All heavy atoms as a GROMACS GRO file, in nm:
protein
  628
    1MET      N    1  -1.155   1.417   2.719
    1MET     CA    2  -1.106   1.288   2.670
    1MET      C    3  -1.152   1.271   2.526
    1MET      O    4  -1.268   1.298   2.492
    1MET     CB    5  -1.159   1.177   2.758
    1MET     CG    6  -1.112   1.040   2.718
    1MET     SD    7  -0.936   1.012   2.738
    1MET     CE    8  -0.920   1.016   2.915
    2THR      N    9  -1.062   1.227   2.446
    2THR     CA   10  -1.092   1.201   2.305
    2THR      C   11  -1.072   1.053   2.278
    2THR      O   12  -0.983   0.990   2.336
    2THR     CB   13  -0.994   1.281   2.216
    2THR    OG1   14  -1.011   1.421   2.242
    2THR    CG2   15  -1.018   1.253   2.068
    3THR      N   16  -1.156   0.997   2.194
    3THR     CA   17  -1.138   0.858   2.152
    3THR      C   18  -1.074   0.858   2.015
    3THR      O   19  -1.122   0.922   1.923
    3THR     CB   20  -1.273   0.785   2.147
    3THR    OG1   21  -1.332   0.789   2.277
    3THR    CG2   22  -1.256   0.641   2.102
    4LEU      N   23  -0.963   0.788   2.005
    4LEU     CA   24  -0.893   0.772   1.878
    4LEU      C   25  -0.923   0.632   1.827
    4LEU      O   26  -0.895   0.533   1.896
    4LEU     CB   27  -0.742   0.791   1.898
    4LEU     CG   28  -0.655   0.762   1.775
    4LEU    CD1   29  -0.691   0.853   1.658
    4LEU    CD2   30  -0.508   0.776   1.813
    5ASN      N   31  -0.980   0.625   1.707
    5ASN     CA   32  -1.006   0.496   1.642
    5ASN      C   33  -0.904   0.481   1.531
    5ASN      O   34  -0.891   0.567   1.446
    5ASN     CB   35  -1.148   0.491   1.586
    5ASN     CG   36  -1.172   0.361   1.509
    5ASN    OD1   37  -1.135   0.351   1.392
    5ASN    ND2   38  -1.230   0.263   1.575
    6ILE      N   39  -0.832   0.370   1.535
    6ILE     CA   40  -0.730   0.342   1.434
    6ILE      C   41  -0.771   0.217   1.356
    6ILE      O   42  -0.801   0.114   1.416
    6ILE     CB   43  -0.593   0.319   1.498
    6ILE    CG1   44  -0.550   0.444   1.574
    6ILE    CG2   45  -0.488   0.280   1.393
    6ILE    CD1   46  -0.425   0.427   1.658
    7THR      N   47  -0.772   0.229   1.226
    7THR     CA   48  -0.796   0.114   1.138
    7THR      C   49  -0.666   0.087   1.064
    7THR      O   50  -0.610   0.177   1.000
    7THR     CB   51  -0.908   0.143   1.037
    7THR    OG1   52  -1.029   0.170   1.110
    7THR    CG2   53  -0.931   0.026   0.944
    8TYR      N   54  -0.618  -0.038   1.077
    8TYR     CA   55  -0.493  -0.074   1.011
    8TYR      C   56  -0.494  -0.221   0.974
    8TYR      O   57  -0.525  -0.304   1.059
    8TYR     CB   58  -0.374  -0.046   1.105
    8TYR     CG   59  -0.240  -0.069   1.038
    8TYR    CD1   60  -0.186   0.027   0.953
    8TYR    CD2   61  -0.170  -0.186   1.057
    8TYR    CE1   62  -0.065   0.008   0.891
    8TYR    CE2   63  -0.048  -0.208   0.995
    8TYR     CZ   64   0.004  -0.111   0.911
    8TYR     OH   65   0.123  -0.131   0.849
    9ASP      N   66  -0.464  -0.250   0.852
    9ASP     CA   67  -0.450  -0.388   0.805
    9ASP      C   68  -0.572  -0.473   0.841
    9ASP      O   69  -0.558  -0.585   0.892
    9ASP     CB   70  -0.322  -0.448   0.863
    9ASP     CG   71  -0.278  -0.572   0.784
    9ASP    OD1   72  -0.317  -0.585   0.667
    9ASP    OD2   73  -0.204  -0.654   0.843
   10GLY      N   74  -0.690  -0.419   0.820
   10GLY     CA   75  -0.814  -0.492   0.845
   10GLY      C   76  -0.859  -0.495   0.990
   10GLY      O   77  -0.958  -0.559   1.023
   11MET      N   78  -0.782  -0.431   1.077
   11MET     CA   79  -0.820  -0.427   1.220
   11MET      C   80  -0.860  -0.286   1.256
   11MET      O   81  -0.811  -0.189   1.196
   11MET     CB   82  -0.701  -0.471   1.306
   11MET     CG   83  -0.653  -0.611   1.276
   11MET     SD   84  -0.505  -0.656   1.368
   11MET     CE   85  -0.380  -0.566   1.278
   12SER      N   86  -0.947  -0.273   1.356
   12SER     CA   87  -0.989  -0.143   1.401
   12SER      C   88  -1.009  -0.146   1.551
   12SER      O   89  -1.062  -0.243   1.605
   12SER     CB   90  -1.121  -0.104   1.332
   12SER     OG   91  -1.163   0.024   1.374
   13ALA      N   92  -0.964  -0.040   1.619
   13ALA     CA   93  -0.979  -0.037   1.765
   13ALA      C   94  -0.987   0.107   1.812
   13ALA      O   95  -0.934   0.199   1.749
   13ALA     CB   96  -0.860  -0.108   1.830
   14ASP      N   97  -1.055   0.123   1.924
   14ASP     CA   98  -1.065   0.254   1.991
   14ASP      C   99  -0.968   0.259   2.108
   14ASP      O  100  -0.942   0.156   2.174
   14ASP     CB  101  -1.205   0.272   2.051
   14ASP     CG  102  -1.310   0.304   1.948
   14ASP    OD1  103  -1.275   0.351   1.838
   14ASP    OD2  104  -1.428   0.283   1.979
   15MET      N  105  -0.920   0.378   2.136
   15MET     CA  106  -0.842   0.400   2.257
   15MET      C  107  -0.862   0.543   2.304
   15MET      O  108  -0.873   0.635   2.223
   15MET     CB  109  -0.695   0.370   2.236
   15MET     CG  110  -0.624   0.466   2.145
   15MET     SD  111  -0.447   0.453   2.155
   15MET     CE  112  -0.417   0.501   2.322
   16PRO      N  113  -0.870   0.566   2.433
   16PRO     CA  114  -0.884   0.702   2.484
   16PRO      C  115  -0.748   0.773   2.483
   16PRO      O  116  -0.645   0.710   2.511
   16PRO     CB  117  -0.934   0.682   2.627
   16PRO     CG  118  -0.886   0.546   2.665
   16PRO     CD  119  -0.880   0.466   2.540
   17VAL      N  120  -0.750   0.899   2.447
   17VAL     CA  121  -0.626   0.980   2.449
   17VAL      C  122  -0.657   1.115   2.511
   17VAL      O  123  -0.766   1.170   2.494
   17VAL     CB  124  -0.564   0.999   2.310
   17VAL    CG1  125  -0.510   0.868   2.255
   17VAL    CG2  126  -0.663   1.059   2.213
   18GLU      N  127  -0.561   1.168   2.585
   18GLU     CA  128  -0.572   1.303   2.641
   18GLU      C  129  -0.502   1.398   2.544
   18GLU      O  130  -0.383   1.382   2.518
   18GLU     CB  131  -0.503   1.310   2.777
   18GLU     CG  132  -0.579   1.243   2.888
   18GLU     CD  133  -0.703   1.323   2.929
   18GLU    OE1  134  -0.707   1.444   2.905
   18GLU    OE2  135  -0.794   1.259   2.986
   19LEU      N  136  -0.575   1.491   2.488
   19LEU     CA  137  -0.517   1.588   2.397
   19LEU      C  138  -0.542   1.728   2.450
   19LEU      O  139  -0.649   1.757   2.503
   19LEU     CB  140  -0.583   1.575   2.258
   19LEU     CG  141  -0.569   1.439   2.190
   19LEU    CD1  142  -0.649   1.438   2.060
   19LEU    CD2  143  -0.423   1.407   2.162
   20ASP      N  144  -0.441   1.813   2.439
   20ASP     CA  145  -0.453   1.952   2.479
   20ASP      C  146  -0.495   2.034   2.359
   20ASP      O  147  -0.414   2.077   2.280
   20ASP     CB  148  -0.322   2.005   2.535
   20ASP     CG  149  -0.283   1.937   2.665
   20ASP    OD1  150  -0.375   1.897   2.739
   20ASP    OD2  151  -0.164   1.925   2.691
   21GLY      N  152  -0.625   2.054   2.343
   21GLY     CA  153  -0.674   2.133   2.232
   21GLY      C  154  -0.666   2.059   2.099
   21GLY      O  155  -0.657   1.938   2.095
   22HIS      N  156  -0.667   2.138   1.992
   22HIS     CA  157  -0.665   2.080   1.858
   22HIS      C  158  -0.526   2.029   1.825
   22HIS      O  159  -0.427   2.096   1.851
   22HIS     CB  160  -0.708   2.187   1.756
   22HIS     CG  161  -0.711   2.135   1.616
   22HIS    ND1  162  -0.814   2.059   1.568
   22HIS    CD2  163  -0.620   2.147   1.517
   22HIS    CE1  164  -0.787   2.026   1.443
   22HIS    NE2  165  -0.672   2.079   1.409
   23VAL      N  166  -0.520   1.911   1.768
   23VAL     CA  167  -0.392   1.857   1.719
   23VAL      C  168  -0.402   1.844   1.568
   23VAL      O  169  -0.510   1.818   1.512
   23VAL     CB  170  -0.358   1.722   1.784
   23VAL    CG1  171  -0.332   1.737   1.932
   23VAL    CG2  172  -0.466   1.620   1.757
   24SER      N  173  -0.290   1.861   1.502
   24SER     CA  174  -0.288   1.854   1.357
   24SER      C  175  -0.303   1.710   1.310
   24SER      O  176  -0.283   1.614   1.387
   24SER     CB  177  -0.157   1.912   1.304
   24SER     OG  178  -0.050   1.826   1.337
   25ASP      N  179  -0.335   1.693   1.182
   25ASP     CA  180  -0.343   1.558   1.126
   25ASP      C  181  -0.208   1.487   1.138
   25ASP      O  182  -0.203   1.367   1.168
   25ASP     CB  183  -0.384   1.565   0.978
   25ASP     CG  184  -0.528   1.607   0.960
   25ASP    OD1  185  -0.600   1.629   1.060
   25ASP    OD2  186  -0.571   1.620   0.841
   26ALA      N  187  -0.100   1.560   1.117
   26ALA     CA  188   0.034   1.500   1.129
   26ALA      C  189   0.058   1.449   1.271
   26ALA      O  190   0.116   1.342   1.290
   26ALA     CB  191   0.141   1.600   1.088
   27ASP      N  192   0.012   1.526   1.370
   27ASP     CA  193   0.028   1.482   1.509
   27ASP      C  194  -0.056   1.358   1.538
   27ASP      O  195  -0.013   1.269   1.610
   27ASP     CB  196  -0.009   1.595   1.605
   27ASP     CG  197   0.098   1.701   1.613
   27ASP    OD1  198   0.215   1.672   1.579
   27ASP    OD2  199   0.065   1.813   1.656
   28VAL      N  200  -0.178   1.353   1.482
   28VAL     CA  201  -0.261   1.233   1.501
   28VAL      C  202  -0.191   1.110   1.444
   28VAL      O  203  -0.184   1.006   1.508
   28VAL     CB  204  -0.399   1.252   1.434
   28VAL    CG1  205  -0.478   1.120   1.432
   28VAL    CG2  206  -0.479   1.360   1.506
   29ARG      N  207  -0.131   1.124   1.326
   29ARG     CA  208  -0.059   1.011   1.265
   29ARG      C  209   0.062   0.972   1.352
   29ARG      O  210   0.088   0.854   1.370
   29ARG     CB  211  -0.017   1.047   1.124
   29ARG     CG  212  -0.134   1.064   1.030
   29ARG     CD  213  -0.086   1.098   0.887
   29ARG     NE  214  -0.200   1.122   0.801
   29ARG     CZ  215  -0.241   1.242   0.762
   29ARG    NH1  216  -0.175   1.350   0.801
   29ARG    NH2  217  -0.348   1.255   0.685
   30ARG      N  218   0.135   1.071   1.403
   30ARG     CA  219   0.251   1.043   1.486
   30ARG      C  220   0.210   0.973   1.616
   30ARG      O  221   0.272   0.874   1.658
   30ARG     CB  222   0.325   1.173   1.519
   30ARG     CG  223   0.450   1.155   1.603
   30ARG     CD  224   0.510   1.288   1.645
   30ARG     NE  225   0.412   1.380   1.706
   30ARG     CZ  226   0.365   1.367   1.831
   30ARG    NH1  227   0.407   1.270   1.907
   30ARG    NH2  228   0.278   1.452   1.878
   31ILE      N  229   0.104   1.021   1.679
   31ILE     CA  230   0.054   0.959   1.801
   31ILE      C  231   0.011   0.815   1.773
   31ILE      O  232   0.041   0.724   1.852
   31ILE     CB  233  -0.065   1.041   1.858
   31ILE    CG1  234  -0.016   1.177   1.909
   31ILE    CG2  235  -0.139   0.964   1.967
   31ILE    CD1  236  -0.127   1.277   1.938
   32ALA      N  237  -0.055   0.794   1.660
   32ALA     CA  238  -0.100   0.659   1.627
   32ALA      C  239   0.017   0.562   1.612
   32ALA      O  240   0.012   0.449   1.660
   32ALA     CB  241  -0.184   0.663   1.499
   33VAL      N  242   0.122   0.607   1.546
   33VAL     CA  243   0.240   0.520   1.532
   33VAL      C  244   0.295   0.485   1.671
   33VAL      O  245   0.325   0.368   1.699
   33VAL     CB  246   0.349   0.588   1.446
   33VAL    CG1  247   0.482   0.514   1.456
   33VAL    CG2  248   0.304   0.598   1.301
   34GLU      N  249   0.305   0.581   1.757
   34GLU     CA  250   0.361   0.556   1.891
   34GLU      C  251   0.275   0.458   1.972
   34GLU      O  252   0.328   0.367   2.035
   34GLU     CB  253   0.377   0.689   1.967
   34GLU     CG  254   0.483   0.778   1.908
   34GLU     CD  255   0.491   0.912   1.978
   34GLU    OE1  256   0.425   0.932   2.083
   34GLU    OE2  257   0.562   1.000   1.927
   35VAL      N  258   0.144   0.478   1.970
   35VAL     CA  259   0.058   0.390   2.051
   35VAL      C  260   0.049   0.249   1.993
   35VAL      O  261   0.038   0.152   2.068
   35VAL     CB  262  -0.081   0.451   2.078
   35VAL    CG1  263  -0.070   0.577   2.162
   35VAL    CG2  264  -0.157   0.475   1.950
   36VAL      N  265   0.051   0.238   1.860
   36VAL     CA  266   0.050   0.104   1.800
   36VAL      C  267   0.181   0.031   1.832
   36VAL      O  268   0.181  -0.086   1.868
   36VAL     CB  269   0.025   0.112   1.647
   36VAL    CG1  270   0.052  -0.023   1.582
   36VAL    CG2  271  -0.117   0.157   1.620
   37ARG      N  272   0.292   0.100   1.823
   37ARG     CA  273   0.421   0.038   1.856
   37ARG      C  274   0.426  -0.005   2.002
   37ARG      O  275   0.482  -0.109   2.035
   37ARG     CB  276   0.536   0.137   1.831
   37ARG     CG  277   0.571   0.153   1.688
   37ARG     CD  278   0.684   0.252   1.676
   37ARG     NE  279   0.725   0.272   1.538
   37ARG     CZ  280   0.797   0.375   1.498
   37ARG    NH1  281   0.839   0.463   1.586
   37ARG    NH2  282   0.828   0.386   1.370
   38SER      N  283   0.369   0.073   2.090
   38SER     CA  284   0.380   0.045   2.233
   38SER      C  285   0.279  -0.060   2.280
   38SER      O  286   0.288  -0.107   2.392
   38SER     CB  287   0.359   0.173   2.312
   38SER     OG  288   0.223   0.214   2.304
   39GLY      N  289   0.183  -0.095   2.193
   39GLY     CA  290   0.082  -0.191   2.232
   39GLY      C  291  -0.034  -0.125   2.306
   39GLY      O  292  -0.114  -0.194   2.369
   40GLY      N  293  -0.046   0.005   2.294
   40GLY     CA  294  -0.152   0.077   2.364
   40GLY      C  295  -0.288   0.071   2.299
   40GLY      O  296  -0.386   0.115   2.358
   41VAL      N  297  -0.295   0.013   2.180
   41VAL     CA  298  -0.422  -0.001   2.110
   41VAL      C  299  -0.467  -0.145   2.121
   41VAL      O  300  -0.397  -0.235   2.076
   41VAL     CB  301  -0.408   0.041   1.961
   41VAL    CG1  302  -0.542   0.031   1.892
   41VAL    CG2  303  -0.350   0.181   1.950
   42PRO      N  304  -0.583  -0.171   2.181
   42PRO     CA  305  -0.628  -0.309   2.198
   42PRO      C  306  -0.635  -0.384   2.065
   42PRO      O  307  -0.701  -0.340   1.971
   42PRO     CB  308  -0.769  -0.294   2.258
   42PRO     CG  309  -0.771  -0.157   2.317
   42PRO     CD  310  -0.676  -0.074   2.234
   43GLY      N  311  -0.562  -0.494   2.056
   43GLY     CA  312  -0.567  -0.579   1.937
   43GLY      C  313  -0.475  -0.539   1.825
   43GLY      O  314  -0.462  -0.610   1.725
   44ILE      N  315  -0.410  -0.424   1.836
   44ILE     CA  316  -0.318  -0.380   1.730
   44ILE      C  317  -0.182  -0.346   1.794
   44ILE      O  318  -0.166  -0.237   1.849
   44ILE     CB  319  -0.371  -0.256   1.653
   44ILE    CG1  320  -0.511  -0.282   1.597
   44ILE    CG2  321  -0.277  -0.221   1.539
   44ILE    CD1  322  -0.574  -0.160   1.531
   45HIS      N  323  -0.090  -0.438   1.790
   45HIS     CA  324   0.044  -0.414   1.846
   45HIS      C  325   0.145  -0.455   1.741
   45HIS      O  326   0.161  -0.572   1.710
   45HIS     CB  327   0.066  -0.494   1.974
   45HIS     CG  328   0.201  -0.471   2.032
   45HIS    ND1  329   0.266  -0.564   2.105
   45HIS    CD2  330   0.285  -0.363   2.026
   45HIS    CE1  331   0.384  -0.518   2.143
   45HIS    NE2  332   0.397  -0.396   2.095
   46LEU      N  333   0.213  -0.357   1.687
   46LEU     CA  334   0.315  -0.379   1.584
   46LEU      C  335   0.439  -0.302   1.626
   46LEU      O  336   0.453  -0.184   1.598
   46LEU     CB  337   0.265  -0.332   1.448
   46LEU     CG  338   0.134  -0.399   1.400
   46LEU    CD1  339   0.074  -0.322   1.284
   46LEU    CD2  340   0.161  -0.542   1.361
   47ALA      N  341   0.529  -0.370   1.692
   47ALA     CA  342   0.647  -0.304   1.750
   47ALA      C  343   0.736  -0.240   1.644
   47ALA      O  344   0.807  -0.144   1.674
   47ALA     CB  345   0.727  -0.405   1.832
   48HIS      N  346   0.733  -0.292   1.522
   48HIS     CA  347   0.822  -0.240   1.417
   48HIS      C  348   0.745  -0.162   1.311
   48HIS      O  349   0.788  -0.158   1.195
   48HIS     CB  350   0.900  -0.356   1.355
   48HIS     CG  351   0.981  -0.431   1.456
   48HIS    ND1  352   1.091  -0.377   1.519
   48HIS    CD2  353   0.965  -0.554   1.509
   48HIS    CE1  354   1.140  -0.464   1.605
   48HIS    NE2  355   1.066  -0.573   1.602
   49LEU      N  356   0.637  -0.102   1.349
   49LEU     CA  357   0.558  -0.021   1.254
   49LEU      C  358   0.644   0.093   1.202
   49LEU      O  359   0.712   0.162   1.279
   49LEU     CB  360   0.433   0.033   1.325
   49LEU     CG  361   0.332   0.106   1.238
   49LEU    CD1  362   0.266   0.006   1.141
   49LEU    CD2  363   0.226   0.172   1.324
   50ARG      N  364   0.639   0.112   1.072
   50ARG     CA  365   0.720   0.219   1.010
   50ARG      C  366   0.667   0.357   1.051
   50ARG      O  367   0.549   0.376   1.076
   50ARG     CB  368   0.715   0.208   0.857
   50ARG     CG  369   0.779   0.081   0.807
   50ARG     CD  370   0.783   0.072   0.654
   50ARG     NE  371   0.718   0.184   0.587
   50ARG     CZ  372   0.655   0.176   0.473
   50ARG    NH1  373   0.645   0.059   0.412
   50ARG    NH2  374   0.600   0.280   0.416
   51ASP      N  375   0.757   0.455   1.053
   51ASP     CA  376   0.719   0.593   1.087
   51ASP      C  377   0.613   0.648   0.994
   51ASP      O  378   0.530   0.729   1.034
   51ASP     CB  379   0.842   0.685   1.083
   51ASP     CG  380   0.936   0.663   1.199
   51ASP    OD1  381   0.896   0.606   1.300
   51ASP    OD2  382   1.054   0.703   1.186
   52ASP      N  383   0.617   0.606   0.868
   52ASP     CA  384   0.523   0.661   0.769
   52ASP      C  385   0.403   0.570   0.743
   52ASP      O  386   0.336   0.584   0.642
   52ASP     CB  387   0.596   0.692   0.638
   52ASP     CG  388   0.651   0.566   0.571
   52ASP    OD1  389   0.652   0.458   0.635
   52ASP    OD2  390   0.693   0.576   0.454
   53ALA      N  391   0.376   0.476   0.834
   53ALA     CA  392   0.269   0.379   0.813
   53ALA      C  393   0.133   0.446   0.787
   53ALA      O  394   0.051   0.393   0.713
   53ALA     CB  395   0.258   0.284   0.932
   54PHE      N  396   0.109   0.559   0.849
   54PHE     CA  397  -0.022   0.626   0.835
   54PHE      C  398  -0.014   0.752   0.747
   54PHE      O  399  -0.105   0.834   0.748
   54PHE     CB  400  -0.076   0.663   0.973
   54PHE     CG  401  -0.100   0.543   1.062
   54PHE    CD1  402  -0.023   0.523   1.174
   54PHE    CD2  403  -0.198   0.450   1.031
   54PHE    CE1  404  -0.044   0.414   1.257
   54PHE    CE2  405  -0.220   0.339   1.111
   54PHE     CZ  406  -0.143   0.320   1.224
   55GLN      N  407   0.095   0.764   0.673
   55GLN     CA  408   0.119   0.886   0.593
   55GLN      C  409   0.002   0.921   0.501
   55GLN      O  410  -0.036   1.036   0.488
   55GLN     CB  411   0.246   0.870   0.511
   55GLN     CG  412   0.286   0.994   0.434
   55GLN     CD  413   0.321   1.110   0.527
   55GLN    OE1  414   0.375   1.089   0.635
   55GLN    NE2  415   0.288   1.230   0.485
   56ASN      N  416  -0.055   0.823   0.436
   56ASN     CA  417  -0.164   0.850   0.339
   56ASN      C  418  -0.302   0.821   0.397
   56ASN      O  419  -0.397   0.805   0.322
   56ASN     CB  420  -0.140   0.767   0.212
   56ASN     CG  421  -0.014   0.814   0.142
   56ASN    OD1  422   0.010   0.933   0.127
   56ASN    ND2  423   0.069   0.720   0.102
   57TYR      N  424  -0.312   0.814   0.526
   57TYR     CA  425  -0.441   0.787   0.590
   57TYR      C  426  -0.521   0.917   0.606
   57TYR      O  427  -0.465   1.026   0.614
   57TYR     CB  428  -0.420   0.724   0.728
   57TYR     CG  429  -0.402   0.575   0.725
   57TYR    CD1  430  -0.320   0.514   0.631
   57TYR    CD2  431  -0.469   0.496   0.814
   57TYR    CE1  432  -0.304   0.377   0.630
   57TYR    CE2  433  -0.454   0.358   0.813
   57TYR     CZ  434  -0.371   0.300   0.719
   57TYR     OH  435  -0.357   0.165   0.718
   58VAL      N  436  -0.650   0.901   0.617
   58VAL     CA  437  -0.742   1.013   0.635
   58VAL      C  438  -0.769   1.030   0.786
   58VAL      O  439  -0.784   0.932   0.858
   58VAL     CB  440  -0.876   0.986   0.562
   58VAL    CG1  441  -0.977   1.096   0.591
   58VAL    CG2  442  -0.851   0.973   0.413
   59VAL      N  443  -0.772   1.154   0.831
   59VAL     CA  444  -0.808   1.186   0.970
   59VAL      C  445  -0.945   1.251   0.967
   59VAL      O  446  -0.963   1.357   0.909
   59VAL     CB  447  -0.705   1.279   1.035
   59VAL    CG1  448  -0.747   1.314   1.176
   59VAL    CG2  449  -0.566   1.217   1.033
   60ASP      N  450  -1.043   1.185   1.029
   60ASP     CA  451  -1.178   1.240   1.040
   60ASP      C  452  -1.204   1.274   1.186
   60ASP      O  453  -1.168   1.198   1.275
   60ASP     CB  454  -1.283   1.140   0.994
   60ASP     CG  455  -1.283   1.117   0.844
   60ASP    OD1  456  -1.258   1.214   0.770
   60ASP    OD2  457  -1.308   1.004   0.802
   61ARG      N  458  -1.269   1.388   1.207
   61ARG     CA  459  -1.303   1.432   1.345
   61ARG      C  460  -1.454   1.446   1.357
   61ARG      O  461  -1.517   1.505   1.269
   61ARG     CB  462  -1.235   1.564   1.375
   61ARG     CG  463  -1.084   1.554   1.383
   61ARG     CD  464  -1.024   1.693   1.401
   61ARG     NE  465  -0.884   1.688   1.433
   61ARG     CZ  466  -0.788   1.672   1.344
   61ARG    NH1  467  -0.817   1.662   1.217
   61ARG    NH2  468  -0.661   1.667   1.382
   62PHE      N  469  -1.508   1.395   1.466
   62PHE     CA  470  -1.650   1.406   1.493
   62PHE      C  471  -1.671   1.438   1.640
   62PHE      O  472  -1.588   1.405   1.725
   62PHE     CB  473  -1.722   1.273   1.462
   62PHE     CG  474  -1.712   1.231   1.319
   62PHE    CD1  475  -1.615   1.141   1.279
   62PHE    CD2  476  -1.797   1.283   1.224
   62PHE    CE1  477  -1.604   1.102   1.146
   62PHE    CE2  478  -1.788   1.244   1.092
   62PHE     CZ  479  -1.691   1.153   1.053
   63ARG      N  480  -1.783   1.497   1.669
   63ARG     CA  481  -1.825   1.516   1.809
   63ARG      C  482  -1.946   1.427   1.831
   63ARG      O  483  -2.046   1.437   1.757
   63ARG     CB  484  -1.860   1.662   1.835
   63ARG     CG  485  -1.913   1.679   1.977
   63ARG     CD  486  -1.876   1.807   2.041
   63ARG     NE  487  -1.730   1.820   2.048
   63ARG     CZ  488  -1.670   1.935   2.072
   63ARG    NH1  489  -1.739   2.044   2.086
   63ARG    NH2  490  -1.539   1.941   2.077
   64GLY      N  491  -1.940   1.343   1.932
   64GLY     CA  492  -2.048   1.251   1.962
   64GLY      C  493  -2.167   1.322   2.020
   64GLY      O  494  -2.161   1.441   2.055
   65PRO      N  495  -2.277   1.250   2.034
   65PRO     CA  496  -2.402   1.312   2.083
   65PRO      C  497  -2.391   1.366   2.225
   65PRO      O  498  -2.467   1.452   2.263
   65PRO     CB  499  -2.504   1.199   2.075
   65PRO     CG  500  -2.425   1.074   2.064
   65PRO     CD  501  -2.294   1.110   2.003
   66HIS      N  502  -2.296   1.316   2.303
   66HIS     CA  503  -2.278   1.364   2.441
   66HIS      C  504  -2.159   1.459   2.452
   66HIS      O  505  -2.109   1.484   2.561
   66HIS     CB  506  -2.261   1.244   2.535
   66HIS     CG  507  -2.378   1.150   2.530
   66HIS    ND1  508  -2.504   1.185   2.578
   66HIS    CD2  509  -2.391   1.025   2.480
   66HIS    CE1  510  -2.586   1.085   2.559
   66HIS    NE2  511  -2.521   0.986   2.498
   67GLY      N  512  -2.112   1.509   2.337
   67GLY     CA  513  -2.005   1.607   2.337
   67GLY      C  514  -1.865   1.549   2.336
   67GLY      O  515  -1.768   1.625   2.337
   68ALA      N  516  -1.852   1.419   2.336
   68ALA     CA  517  -1.719   1.358   2.334
   68ALA      C  518  -1.661   1.365   2.194
   68ALA      O  519  -1.730   1.342   2.094
   68ALA     CB  520  -1.727   1.213   2.381
   69ASP      N  521  -1.532   1.397   2.187
   69ASP     CA  522  -1.464   1.403   2.058
   69ASP      C  523  -1.416   1.265   2.016
   69ASP      O  524  -1.370   1.185   2.097
   69ASP     CB  525  -1.343   1.497   2.065
   69ASP     CG  526  -1.385   1.640   2.083
   69ASP    OD1  527  -1.488   1.678   2.024
   69ASP    OD2  528  -1.315   1.714   2.153
   70ARG      N  529  -1.430   1.239   1.885
   70ARG     CA  530  -1.380   1.113   1.828
   70ARG      C  531  -1.297   1.147   1.706
   70ARG      O  532  -1.335   1.231   1.624
   70ARG     CB  533  -1.495   1.021   1.786
   70ARG     CG  534  -1.576   0.968   1.904
   70ARG     CD  535  -1.676   0.862   1.861
   70ARG     NE  536  -1.616   0.747   1.797
   70ARG     CZ  537  -1.568   0.640   1.863
   70ARG    NH1  538  -1.573   0.637   1.993
   70ARG    NH2  539  -1.516   0.539   1.798
   71ILE      N  540  -1.183   1.083   1.696
   71ILE     CA  541  -1.096   1.097   1.580
   71ILE      C  542  -1.078   0.960   1.517
   71ILE      O  543  -1.046   0.863   1.585
   71ILE     CB  544  -0.957   1.154   1.620
   71ILE    CG1  545  -0.971   1.292   1.682
   71ILE    CG2  546  -0.866   1.159   1.498
   71ILE    CD1  547  -0.842   1.350   1.736
   72TYR      N  548  -1.102   0.954   1.388
   72TYR     CA  549  -1.086   0.829   1.312
   72TYR      C  550  -0.966   0.844   1.221
   72TYR      O  551  -0.960   0.938   1.142
   72TYR     CB  552  -1.211   0.798   1.229
   72TYR     CG  553  -1.332   0.763   1.311
   72TYR    CD1  554  -1.416   0.861   1.362
   72TYR    CD2  555  -1.360   0.630   1.340
   72TYR    CE1  556  -1.525   0.828   1.440
   72TYR    CE2  557  -1.470   0.596   1.418
   72TYR     CZ  558  -1.552   0.695   1.467
   72TYR     OH  559  -1.659   0.663   1.544
   73LEU      N  560  -0.875   0.749   1.230
   73LEU     CA  561  -0.760   0.741   1.141
   73LEU      C  562  -0.782   0.618   1.055
   73LEU      O  563  -0.784   0.505   1.108
   73LEU     CB  564  -0.631   0.731   1.220
   73LEU     CG  565  -0.502   0.724   1.140
   73LEU    CD1  566  -0.483   0.850   1.058
   73LEU    CD2  567  -0.383   0.703   1.235
   74ARG      N  568  -0.804   0.639   0.927
   74ARG     CA  569  -0.843   0.527   0.842
   74ARG      C  570  -0.778   0.537   0.706
   74ARG      O  571  -0.739   0.647   0.662
   74ARG     CB  572  -0.996   0.524   0.826
   74ARG     CG  573  -1.048   0.650   0.759
   74ARG     CD  574  -1.195   0.642   0.729
   74ARG     NE  575  -1.246   0.765   0.669
   74ARG     CZ  576  -1.231   0.796   0.540
   74ARG    NH1  577  -1.166   0.717   0.458
   74ARG    NH2  578  -1.280   0.910   0.492
   75PRO      N  579  -0.767   0.424   0.636
   75PRO     CA  580  -0.712   0.427   0.502
   75PRO      C  581  -0.807   0.502   0.407
   75PRO      O  582  -0.928   0.502   0.430
   75PRO     CB  583  -0.701   0.280   0.461
   75PRO     CG  584  -0.736   0.200   0.580
   75PRO     CD  585  -0.799   0.290   0.681
   76LYS      N  586  -0.751   0.559   0.304
   76LYS     CA  587  -0.836   0.620   0.202
   76LYS      C  588  -0.912   0.511   0.132
   76LYS      O  589  -0.864   0.400   0.116
   76LYS     CB  590  -0.750   0.696   0.101
   76LYS     CG  591  -0.686   0.819   0.157
   76LYS     CD  592  -0.606   0.890   0.050
   76LYS     CE  593  -0.542   1.014   0.108
   76LYS     NZ  594  -0.456   1.082   0.010
   77VAL      N  595  -1.031   0.544   0.092
   77VAL     CA  596  -1.112   0.450   0.015
   77VAL      C  597  -1.136   0.508  -0.123
   77VAL      O  598  -1.134   0.631  -0.139
   77VAL     CB  599  -1.246   0.419   0.086
   77VAL    CG1  600  -1.223   0.344   0.215
   77VAL    CG2  601  -1.324   0.546   0.113
   78PRO      N  602  -1.159   0.424  -0.222
   78PRO     CA  603  -1.171   0.475  -0.358
   78PRO      C  604  -1.296   0.559  -0.384
   78PRO      O  605  -1.304   0.624  -0.486
   78PRO     CB  606  -1.170   0.348  -0.444
   78PRO     CG  607  -1.213   0.241  -0.352
   78PRO     CD  608  -1.168   0.280  -0.214
   79PHE      N  609  -1.391   0.562  -0.293
   79PHE     CA  610  -1.515   0.636  -0.318
   79PHE      C  611  -1.536   0.748  -0.217
   79PHE      O  612  -1.631   0.750  -0.146
   79PHE     CB  613  -1.634   0.541  -0.316
   79PHE     CG  614  -1.635   0.445  -0.202
   79PHE    CD1  615  -1.687   0.479  -0.081
   79PHE    CD2  616  -1.578   0.321  -0.216
   79PHE    CE1  617  -1.688   0.391   0.026
   79PHE    CE2  618  -1.576   0.231  -0.110
   79PHE     CZ  619  -1.631   0.266   0.010
   80GLY      N  620  -1.447   0.840  -0.210
   80GLY     CA  621  -1.475   0.957  -0.130
   80GLY      C  622  -1.380   0.986  -0.016
   80GLY      O  623  -1.421   1.024   0.091
   81ALA      N  624  -1.255   0.973  -0.037
   81ALA     CA  625  -1.158   1.005   0.068
   81ALA      C  626  -1.133   1.152   0.077
   81ALA      O  627  -1.143   1.228  -0.013
   81ALA     CB  628  -1.028   0.932   0.043
   0.00000   0.00000   0.00000
């Protein structure tokens, strides 16, 4: 199980996702659009989110202390994207 954290328009939320192995950054962005549109992300439901809403977002991957994978999809920041 992987936790996907999405930050969009000042909001941020976690959601569990089942992924088969490594997924590309483009796939992470595509998955994020689908789950935000469907209301699958707690607190972030935008039915008309554009396909390219996360085009310029950064995808960060981390492994937690208990071995759980976490993926962060976040906007670029001016100090180190």
